[in-house]
C-alpha positions in Angstrom: 122.9 2.7 54.0 122.6 6.0 55.8 125.7 7.3 57.3 124.3 7.8 60.8 123.7 4.1 61.1 126.5 2.6 59.0 129.1 4.3 61.1 127.8 2.4 64.1 128.0 -1.0 62.5 131.2 -3.0 62.3 131.1 -4.8 59.0 132.1 -8.4 58.9 135.7 -9.1 58.1 138.0 -12.1 57.8 140.7 -12.7 60.2 143.7 -15.0 59.7 144.5 -16.0 63.3 142.5 -17.9 65.9 144.1 -15.7 68.7 142.6 -12.6 67.3 139.4 -13.2 69.3 141.2 -12.2 72.6 141.8 -8.7 71.2 138.2 -7.8 70.5 136.1 -5.9 72.9 132.4 -6.4 73.9 131.2 -5.3 70.5 133.3 -7.9 68.6 131.0 -10.9 69.2 132.1 -13.5 66.7 135.5 -14.6 65.4 136.1 -17.5 63.1 139.4 -19.1 62.0 140.1 -19.0 58.2 136.6 -18.0 57.1 134.9 -16.3 60.0 132.7 -13.2 60.4 132.7 -10.8 63.3 129.7 -8.7 64.3 129.6 -5.9 66.9 126.5 -5.1 69.0 124.1 -3.0 67.0 122.7 0.0 68.9 119.3 1.5 68.1 118.0 4.6 69.8 114.9 4.2 71.9 111.7 5.8 70.4 113.6 6.7 67.1 111.0 8.6 65.1 112.1 7.0 61.8 111.3 6.9 58.9 110.9 3.1 58.7 112.0 0.7 57.6 115.5 1.8 58.6 118.8 0.1 57.7 120.7 -0.8 60.9 123.4 -3.2 59.5 124.6 -5.4 56.6 126.2 -8.8 56.7 129.0 -10.3 54.4 130.5 -13.8 54.0 133.4 -15.0 51.9 131.3 -17.8 50.5 129.2 -15.2 48.8 132.1 -14.1 46.6 132.6 -17.5 44.8 131.0 -17.4 41.3 128.4 -20.0 40.5 127.2 -20.1 44.1 123.8 -18.5 44.9 123.2 -17.9 48.6 120.6 -16.5 50.9 120.8 -14.7 54.3 118.3 -15.8 57.0 117.4 -14.3 60.5 115.6 -15.8 63.5 115.0 -15.1 67.2 113.6 -12.3 69.2 112.0 -9.5 67.1 112.0 -11.8 64.0 110.4 -15.2 64.7 109.8 -14.6 68.4 107.8 -11.9 70.2 107.7 -9.0 69.4 107.6 -10.3 65.8 108.2 -8.1 62.8 110.6 -5.6 64.4 113.6 -6.7 62.3 114.2 -8.3 58.9 117.0 -9.0 56.4 117.4 -8.8 52.6 118.2 -12.5 51.9 120.4 -11.6 48.9 122.2 -8.5 50.1 122.3 -9.1 53.8 121.0 -5.7 54.7 119.2 -5.7 58.2 116.2 -3.4 58.6 114.3 -2.1 61.7 110.6 -1.5 61.1 109.3 0.4 64.1 110.3 2.5 67.1 111.2 0.6 70.3 110.4 1.3 74.0 113.5 0.4 75.9 111.6 0.0 79.1 109.8 -3.0 77.5 112.6 -4.4 75.3 116.1 -3.2 76.3 117.9 -5.9 74.2 117.2 -8.2 71.2 119.2 -11.4 70.6 119.1 -12.5 66.9 120.5 -15.6 65.2 121.6 -15.5 61.5 122.9 -18.0 58.9 123.8 -18.3 55.2 122.2 -21.1 53.1 122.4 -22.3 49.5 119.7 -20.7 47.5 118.9 -23.9 45.6 119.3 -26.7 48.1 118.7 -24.7 51.3 121.9 -26.3 52.7 123.6 -24.2 55.4 126.9 -22.9 53.9 128.4 -21.9 57.2 127.7 -22.3 60.9 124.9 -20.2 62.3 126.0 -17.2 64.5 124.2 -14.4 66.4 124.3 -10.7 67.1 122.6 -8.3 69.7 120.5 -5.2 69.1 120.8 -2.9 72.1 118.3 -0.1 72.6 119.9 3.1 73.7 117.9 4.8 76.6 116.4 8.3 76.4 114.9 10.2 79.4 111.3 9.4 78.7 110.2 8.4 82.3 109.7 10.7 85.2 110.3 9.5 88.9 107.2 8.0 90.6 106.4 8.1 94.3 105.2 5.0 96.0 102.5 5.3 97.3 101.4 8.3 95.3 99.8 9.9 98.3 100.5 9.5 102.0 99.0 10.4 105.4 100.5 10.1 108.9 99.6 10.7 112.5 101.9 13.0 114.5 101.7 13.3 118.2 101.6 16.8 119.5 104.3 16.1 122.1 106.9 14.9 119.5 110.3 16.6 119.9 112.0 18.2 117.0 113.7 15.8 114.5 112.3 13.1 112.2 108.6 12.7 111.5 107.1 9.3 111.0 107.0 9.7 107.2 109.4 7.8 104.8 109.4 8.6 101.1 110.2 6.3 98.2 110.5 7.2 94.5 111.6 5.1 91.5 112.4 5.8 87.8 111.8 3.3 85.0 114.7 4.6 82.8 118.0 2.8 82.5 119.5 2.0 85.9 122.8 3.6 87.0 122.2 6.2 84.3 121.5 9.9 84.8 118.0 9.3 83.4 117.1 7.3 86.5 119.1 9.1 89.2 116.6 10.9 91.6 116.7 13.9 94.0 113.8 14.5 96.4 113.2 18.1 97.6 110.6 20.0 99.6 108.1 21.9 97.4 105.7 23.4 99.8 103.9 23.1 103.2 100.7 24.6 104.7 100.7 26.0 107.4 104.2 27.2 107.5 105.0 26.6 111.2 106.7 24.6 112.5 109.2 24.4 109.7 109.1 21.0 107.9 112.0 19.8 105.6 113.1 16.8 103.5 116.2 14.8 104.2 117.3 13.1 101.0 119.0 9.8 101.9 119.9 8.8 98.3 118.7 6.0 96.0 115.2 7.6 95.8 114.7 7.5 99.6 113.9 10.5 101.8 112.3 11.4 105.1 110.5 14.4 106.6 111.9 16.4 109.5 110.7 19.4 111.5 111.9 22.1 114.0 109.9 23.6 116.8 106.6 22.3 118.3 103.2 21.3 117.1 100.2 22.8 118.8 97.0 20.7 118.6 94.8 23.5 119.8 96.0 25.8 117.0 96.6 23.5 114.0 95.4 20.0 113.6 96.4 19.2 110.0 99.3 20.0 107.7 99.7 19.4 103.9 103.2 18.9 102.6 104.2 18.7 98.9 107.4 16.9 98.0 109.0 16.8 94.5 111.3 14.2 92.9 113.6 15.1 89.9 115.7 12.9 87.7 119.1 13.9 86.2 118.3 13.3 82.6 118.3 15.8 79.8 115.9 17.3 80.0 115.1 16.5 83.6 111.7 15.0 84.4 109.9 15.3 87.8 106.8 14.4 89.8 105.4 15.3 93.2 103.3 13.8 96.1 101.1 15.2 98.9 101.7 14.1 102.5 98.9 14.9 105.0 100.0 15.2 108.6 97.2 14.8 111.3 98.2 16.2 114.7 97.2 14.0 117.6 96.4 15.7 120.9 98.7 14.8 123.8 99.0 15.8 127.4 100.0 19.4 127.2 97.6 20.7 129.9 97.8 19.6 133.5 94.6 18.7 135.4 93.4 21.4 137.9 91.1 20.9 140.9 87.8 22.8 140.5 87.8 23.6 144.3 90.6 24.4 146.6 89.2 22.7 149.6 86.9 19.7 150.3 85.1 18.4 153.5 83.8 15.0 154.4 82.8 12.8 157.3 82.9 9.1 158.3 81.8 7.1 161.3 84.5 5.6 163.4 85.1 1.9 163.5 83.5 1.5 160.0 84.6 1.2 156.4 82.8 3.0 153.6 83.2 3.3 149.8 82.7 6.5 147.9 82.8 8.8 150.9 83.7 11.9 148.9 84.3 12.8 145.2 86.9 15.3 143.9 86.6 16.9 140.5 89.3 18.3 138.2 89.3 20.2 134.9 91.6 19.3 132.0 91.7 21.0 128.5 93.2 18.0 126.7 90.9 15.7 124.7 89.7 12.6 126.5 92.7 10.4 125.9 95.4 9.2 128.2 96.6 12.8 128.4 93.2 13.7 130.0 92.5 10.7 132.3 93.5 11.7 135.9 95.4 9.8 138.5 94.8 10.9 142.2 97.3 10.3 144.9 97.9 11.1 148.6 100.6 13.6 149.3 100.2 13.4 153.1 97.7 12.4 155.8 97.2 8.8 154.9 100.3 7.3 156.5 98.4 4.5 158.1 96.7 3.5 154.9 93.1 4.0 156.1 91.9 5.8 152.9 91.9 4.9 149.2 91.7 7.0 146.0 90.2 5.7 142.7 89.3 7.4 139.4 85.8 7.2 137.9 86.5 6.2 134.2 83.4 8.1 133.0 83.6 11.4 134.9 87.3 11.5 135.6 86.5 12.3 139.3 88.5 11.2 142.2 86.6 8.8 144.6 87.7 8.8 148.3 86.9 5.6 150.3 87.6 4.5 153.9 89.2 1.0 153.8 90.3 0.7 157.5 88.4 1.6 160.6 89.3 5.0 162.1 89.2 5.9 165.8 87.4 9.1 167.0 89.2 9.0 170.3 92.5 8.9 168.6 91.9 11.4 165.8 88.6 13.3 165.7 89.6 15.1 162.4 92.0 14.2 159.6 93.4 16.5 156.9 94.4 14.8 153.7 96.5 16.5 151.0 95.7 15.0 147.6 97.5 15.6 144.3 96.5 14.8 140.7 98.3 14.0 137.4 97.5 12.4 134.1 98.2 8.9 132.9 100.4 10.3 130.1 103.3 12.5 131.3 102.8 16.2 130.8 104.6 17.7 127.7 105.9 21.2 127.7 107.5 22.5 124.5 110.8 24.3 125.0 109.5 27.3 123.2 106.5 27.6 125.6 106.2 28.7 129.2 106.7 26.0 131.9 103.8 27.4 134.0 101.5 24.6 135.1 104.2 22.0 135.0 103.9 21.5 138.7 101.0 19.1 139.6 98.0 20.7 141.3 96.9 19.6 144.9 94.0 20.1 147.2 93.2 19.7 151.0 90.4 17.4 152.2 89.3 17.5 155.8 87.6 14.4 157.2 85.5 14.5 160.3 85.4 11.3 162.4 81.9 10.8 163.9 82.0 9.1 167.4 80.0 5.9 167.9 79.8 3.4 170.7 83.1 1.4 170.7 82.8 -2.3 171.6 84.6 -3.7 174.6 88.1 -5.0 173.8 89.7 -8.2 175.3 93.3 -8.1 176.1 93.8 -10.7 173.4 91.5 -12.3 170.9 92.7 -15.8 171.9 93.9 -17.4 175.1 95.5 -20.8 175.8 95.1 -22.7 179.1 96.3 -26.1 180.1 94.3 -28.6 182.2 94.5 -32.4 182.8 91.5 -34.4 181.8 89.1 -36.0 184.3 89.9 -33.4 187.0 87.0 -32.6 189.4 84.7 -29.8 188.3 84.5 -26.4 190.0 87.9 -25.1 189.0 88.3 -21.5 187.7 90.0 -21.8 184.4 90.1 -18.3 183.0 89.3 -14.6 184.0 89.3 -12.1 181.1 90.7 -8.6 181.1 88.5 -6.1 179.1 88.7 -2.4 178.3 86.1 -0.1 176.9 86.8 3.7 176.3 83.1 4.4 175.9 81.5 2.4 178.7 81.7 1.6 182.4 83.7 -1.6 182.8 81.5 -2.6 185.8 78.5 -2.7 183.6 79.9 -5.1 181.1 78.2 -8.5 181.1 79.6 -11.8 179.8 77.9 -14.6 178.0 79.2 -18.1 177.1 78.8 -18.1 173.4 80.3 -21.5 172.5 80.6 -24.6 174.8 79.9 -27.7 172.7 80.2 -30.3 175.4 78.5 -28.2 178.2 81.6 -28.5 180.4 81.8 -24.7 181.4 79.9 -22.0 183.2 80.7 -18.2 183.1 80.1 -15.5 185.7 78.0 -12.8 183.9 79.7 -10.0 185.9 83.3 -11.0 186.1 83.6 -13.3 183.1 85.2 -16.1 185.2 85.2 -19.4 183.3 84.6 -22.4 185.6 84.5 -26.1 184.8 81.2 -27.8 185.7 82.0 -31.3 184.6 85.0 -33.6 184.2 86.6 -33.0 180.8 87.5 -36.0 178.7 90.3 -35.7 176.3 88.9 -38.6 174.2 85.6 -36.7 173.8 84.5 -36.1 170.1 84.3 -32.4 171.0 88.1 -32.3 171.5 90.0 -31.8 168.3 93.0 -33.7 167.1 95.3 -31.3 168.9 93.7 -32.3 172.3 92.1 -28.8 172.4 88.6 -27.9 173.5 87.3 -24.6 172.2 85.3 -22.1 174.3 84.1 -18.7 173.0 82.9 -16.0 175.4 81.3 -12.6 174.6 81.5 -9.3 176.4 78.5 -6.9 176.0 78.6 -3.2 177.0 75.7 -1.0 178.0 76.0 1.5 175.1 73.3 2.6 172.7 73.3 0.4 170.7 75.0 -2.4 172.6 78.5 -3.3 171.4 80.1 -6.7 171.7 83.4 -8.4 171.6 84.4 -12.1 171.5 87.3 -14.0 172.9 88.3 -17.6 172.2 89.7 -19.8 175.0 91.6 -22.9 173.9 91.7 -25.5 176.7 94.6 -28.0 176.1 93.7 -31.2 177.9 96.5 -33.4 179.2 96.1 -37.1 178.9 95.8 -39.6 181.8 95.6 -43.4 181.5 91.8 -43.6 181.7 91.3 -46.0 178.8 92.2 -49.7 178.5 93.3 -51.4 175.3 90.4 -52.8 173.2 90.3 -55.2 170.2 89.7 -53.4 166.9 87.7 -56.4 165.7 86.0 -58.9 168.0 86.0 -61.6 165.4 88.5 -63.1 162.9 88.5 -65.6 160.1 91.2 -68.3 159.8 91.3 -69.8 156.4 92.1 -73.4 157.1 93.1 -74.1 153.5 95.6 -71.2 153.5 97.1 -69.9 156.7 97.1 -70.9 160.4 97.7 -67.4 161.7 95.6 -64.3 162.2 96.7 -60.8 163.3 94.9 -59.1 166.2 95.0 -55.3 166.0 94.4 -53.3 169.2 93.4 -49.7 169.9 93.8 -47.5 172.9 92.2 -44.0 173.1 95.0 -42.8 175.3 98.1 -41.3 173.9 101.7 -42.2 174.5 102.9 -43.3 177.1 99.5 -44.6 178.2 98.8 -46.7 175.1 100.8 -49.1 173.0 103.0 -51.0 172.3 100.9 -53.7 174.0 101.6 -57.1 175.6 99.3 -60.1 174.7 98.7 -63.3 176.6 96.1 -66.1 176.6 93.6 -65.7 179.4 91.1 -67.8 181.3 91.4 -71.2 183.0 90.6 -73.2 179.9 93.6 -75.5 179.3 92.5 -76.2 175.8 93.5 -72.7 174.8 97.2 -73.4 175.3 96.9 -76.7 173.5 95.3 -75.1 170.5 96.8 -71.6 170.3 99.9 -69.5 170.9 100.7 -65.8 170.4 103.4 -64.7 168.0 104.2 -61.8 168.2 103.0 -61.3 171.7 103.9 -57.6 171.9 103.4 -54.5 169.7 100.5 -52.6 168.2 98.9 -55.9 167.2 99.4 -59.5 168.2 99.5 -62.7 166.1 97.3 -65.7 166.9 98.7 -69.1 165.6 96.9 -72.5 165.7 99.1 -75.2 167.1 97.3 -78.0 165.3 94.9 -78.4 162.4 91.5 -77.5 163.8 88.1 -78.8 162.6 86.1 -76.1 160.8 84.0 -74.2 163.3 83.8 -71.3 165.8 86.3 -70.9 168.6 86.5 -68.4 171.5 90.0 -67.2 172.4 90.3 -65.3 175.7 93.0 -62.7 175.6 94.7 -60.4 178.2 96.1 -57.1 176.7 98.3 -54.7 178.7 99.4 -51.2 177.8 102.7 -49.6 178.7 101.6 -48.9 182.2 100.6 -52.6 182.7 96.9 -51.6 182.7 95.2 -54.8 181.5 92.0 -55.6 179.8 90.3 -59.0 179.2 88.7 -59.5 175.9 87.5 -62.4 173.8 88.3 -63.0 170.1 85.8 -65.1 168.2 87.8 -67.1 165.6 86.0 -68.9 162.7 88.0 -71.6 161.1 86.7 -72.4 157.6 87.4 -73.0 154.0 88.0 -69.8 152.1 88.5 -71.2 148.7 90.5 -68.8 146.6 89.4 -65.7 148.6 89.7 -64.4 152.2 86.2 -65.2 153.4 84.4 -68.4 154.2 82.9 -70.2 151.3 79.9 -71.8 153.2 77.2 -69.6 154.6 75.8 -71.9 157.3 77.3 -72.7 160.7 79.6 -75.8 161.0 76.9 -77.7 163.0 74.7 -78.1 159.8 77.4 -78.5 157.2 75.8 -81.8 156.0 74.8 -81.0 152.4 71.3 -81.4 151.0 72.3 -84.4 148.8 73.6 -86.2 151.9 70.5 -85.5 153.9 68.3 -86.5 151.0 70.0 -89.9 150.9 69.2 -90.4 154.6 65.6 -89.3 154.2 65.1 -91.5 151.1 66.3 -94.5 153.0 64.0 -93.8 155.9 61.0 -93.3 153.6 61.7 -96.5 151.8 61.9 -98.4 155.0 58.6 -97.0 156.2 57.0 -97.8 152.8 58.2 -101.4 153.0 57.0 -101.7 156.6 53.5 -100.3 155.5 53.3 -102.9 152.7 54.3 -105.6 155.1 51.7 -104.6 157.6 48.9 -104.3 155.0 49.6 -107.8 153.6 49.9 -109.4 157.0 46.7 -107.8 158.1 44.9 -109.4 155.2 46.4 -112.8 155.8 46.3 -112.7 159.6 43.4 -110.6 160.8 43.9 -112.0 164.3 47.1 -110.0 164.6 45.2 -106.7 164.8 45.4 -105.2 168.2 42.0 -104.8 169.7 43.1 -101.6 171.3 44.1 -99.8 168.1 40.9 -98.0 167.8 41.6 -96.6 171.3 44.9 -95.1 170.1 47.2 -97.7 171.7 50.6 -98.3 170.2 51.2 -101.4 168.0 54.2 -103.5 168.8 56.4 -104.0 165.9 59.5 -105.4 167.6 58.1 -108.8 168.3 60.4 -111.5 166.8 58.1 -114.5 167.3 56.4 -116.2 164.4 58.4 -114.6 161.7 57.0 -113.3 158.4 55.2 -115.6 156.0 55.6 -113.1 153.3 57.9 -114.2 150.5 59.7 -111.9 148.2 61.7 -112.6 145.1 65.3 -111.3 146.0 65.6 -109.8 142.5 62.8 -107.3 143.1 65.3 -104.5 144.0 68.1 -105.5 141.6 66.5 -103.9 138.6 66.4 -100.1 138.6 62.9 -100.1 137.0 61.3 -102.7 139.3 58.0 -101.5 140.9 56.6 -102.1 144.3 52.9 -103.0 144.4 51.0 -101.3 147.2 47.5 -102.1 148.4 45.8 -99.0 149.5 42.4 -100.4 150.1 40.8 -97.9 147.7 41.8 -98.3 144.1 44.3 -99.9 141.8 47.2 -98.1 140.3 50.9 -98.0 139.7 53.3 -95.2 140.8 56.9 -94.7 139.9 59.3 -93.7 142.8 61.8 -91.0 141.7 65.4 -92.1 141.3 67.9 -90.9 143.9 71.2 -89.7 142.5 74.4 -91.2 143.7 76.2 -89.0 146.2 79.2 -89.0 148.3 78.7 -88.7 152.1 81.4 -89.2 154.6 83.6 -90.8 152.0 81.0 -93.5 151.0 79.3 -93.7 147.7 75.7 -95.1 147.3 74.1 -96.2 144.1 70.6 -95.1 143.2 67.7 -97.6 142.6 64.3 -96.6 141.2 61.0 -98.4 142.2 57.5 -98.7 140.8 54.8 -98.7 143.4 51.6 -100.5 142.3 48.5 -99.5 144.2 45.9 -102.3 144.4 42.4 -102.1 145.7 42.0 -104.2 148.8 38.7 -105.6 147.6 40.4 -107.2 144.5 43.3 -108.7 146.2 42.6 -112.2 145.2 42.6 -111.3 141.5 45.7 -112.9 139.9 46.3 -109.7 137.9 46.6 -107.6 141.0 48.2 -110.2 143.2 51.2 -108.5 145.0 54.7 -109.9 145.1 56.1 -111.5 148.2 59.1 -109.8 149.6 60.0 -111.7 152.7 62.2 -114.3 151.1 64.5 -115.9 153.7 66.3 -118.5 151.8 69.4 -117.2 150.1 69.6 -113.8 151.6 68.7 -110.5 150.1 70.5 -109.2 147.0 68.9 -105.8 147.2 71.2 -102.7 147.1 71.6 -100.4 150.0 68.6 -98.3 150.9 70.9 -95.3 150.8 70.8 -95.2 147.1 67.0 -95.4 146.6 65.0 -92.5 145.3 61.5 -91.8 144.0 61.0 -92.0 140.2 58.7 -89.1 139.6 60.6 -86.4 141.6 63.4 -86.2 139.1 66.5 -84.5 140.6 64.7 -81.8 142.6 65.7 -82.1 146.3 64.2 -78.8 147.4 61.7 -80.7 149.5 64.5 -81.4 151.9 64.4 -77.8 153.1 60.9 -78.3 154.5 61.3 -81.6 156.5 61.4 -79.9 159.9 63.9 -79.7 162.8 64.0 -83.4 163.3 65.9 -84.0 160.1 68.2 -81.1 160.8 69.1 -82.6 164.1 69.9 -85.9 162.4 72.2 -84.0 160.0 73.9 -82.3 162.9 74.6 -85.6 164.6 76.2 -87.0 161.5 78.2 -83.8 161.0 79.5 -83.9 164.5 80.7 -87.5 164.1 82.5 -86.5 160.9 84.3 -83.6 162.5 85.5 -85.7 165.4 87.1 -87.9 162.8 88.6 -84.8 161.0 86.7 -85.6 157.9 85.2 -82.8 155.8 82.3 -83.4 153.4 
């Protein structure tokens, strides 16, 4: 093994004591009691030129010294069986370790390798596997590198001496904390040379640029600076970077007015935009250091003028925002200054001339026009009681006019919504022409009536002024209390009390609270009603007993706080409201008899008339001598004669069967008709059963035929077993009772009589 490498390698040796491991340094990696080998870290120089393979170490073990034992050395791990493979190998018999190629430390600074000794025949491990490290010694093969490799930065012209907005960063790939990677950054060159730019090294490969003096955008707009980084290796390596500095213009020139004096004019009593424009000159580029700001130095103490900057032309725009008075000031001199949005920068090495803002004088001429009349005040308040007699002078205005003769001013009534006023065209006196009512819709909620008058001068052109007169009307007791609602509903199935709200157009103390009492001379009122509460903003009407459903008139007397009374009538409807607050039925109580009840009554009457007709027809056939000779003359037939009695006989069971039919002789043809059934209904608490009938129509000429012989109904032996006529109905009408709606007023009268009888008994259908 060559000496240069063998001297670096600590050959394995046996040690006798376990405690010996504490005495070894970093390079003594392995210690074994009794039989143990110890390996130091193997150092290999980076980028060693060779030749290769090159011996870097040799291993020994005491088991290899026993005769009759053949053994082999074996390596594994990084550089052998793991990437990068093939860098290291071992002679399995001698234990010599070889390196096969040069190594770049920046890629692989350390190799960790495992080794073991095995039986050559059986492959059995003879001793425990151990490891050693191969450390690559660094050489200075990397120069410092700037990140980024090139830089550019914007530098404002008005920057003060000191640090520039440029920060430099350089790194070296060689071994850290080693001279090969230690970096120093220095200034290499700059162009142009002024102001002086330098590098401040901050250590650790970090630096910044500094400068002294001032930049001048008008002279130099760009600088190129070259900076160099050197490491401390042997030999030293270096690299450089170029920094471009772009100078940005700033406000180094003040704006200057192009003219030293400006003139303008404006009409008095008017406002006007863009009356006059003022121009300036600025050598800076069109940035915030060029944009102008105009301001008043003096002459605009009352704030009548305004200055703005045109963003496109950089001109100053003068406007009149408040009316000016020619009589007060015929001419105005304004002193105006100008500056830039960005503060002016003056380098300490330059002259300070121009640092004071420029100013200019503007003379404004006020053109006289016809001024309008002026009232003493724009609004006047007067107080007047309502309902006072007309003809009273309420207001006389005071007017001034610097341009016109006061005696030639005329007055016009511009606004008088109720027509209560008149105005004297020469004096402006405001006089009432009608009584004024505080409760009028033209009076607002503050009891104020608004009148507007106008004064017109005789100028060219005419000028006008307006004045508002607010007439506050005091209240008097000229209104009586009134019911809010003239009718009320008392739900008989719920409550027996209704509230009676009252209104009075007058205000306090001529209105509520009110006092209520029953009025009129009807004694039934006090038997039916009482008032509780009987005072307040509304009264309560209570029924003293249960009242039949219907309409009731209640006469009331209502008094305000001044005992001014009014008589009014409240119409109270007592009805069934169901689950709601309004009456369920739509018709008046006088016709509350329902359609089914009326139908039962009509059905009974029709059946009675039908039976009477059958009886008359049959009796006429049997007793022709009973016909009244005067019938043809329209005389009435007497039906109430009792004498003689009826010879007709009827089987009493004829009405007991619901499907029995009644045979009718009509004198024309034969036939049978079914009368429709009448449904059972409840009327007045009584229930009637329905009976259906069959009406058989028989030709009068075939009356003697046994097939068509009618039944006899007038059976007087054992009494009639027929059901009540109230339950009868016609068979072929089914359940449709709509025909009851067209029976005429006679049947409605009949229903009203029945309903009245029911109400008197306090019975509700």
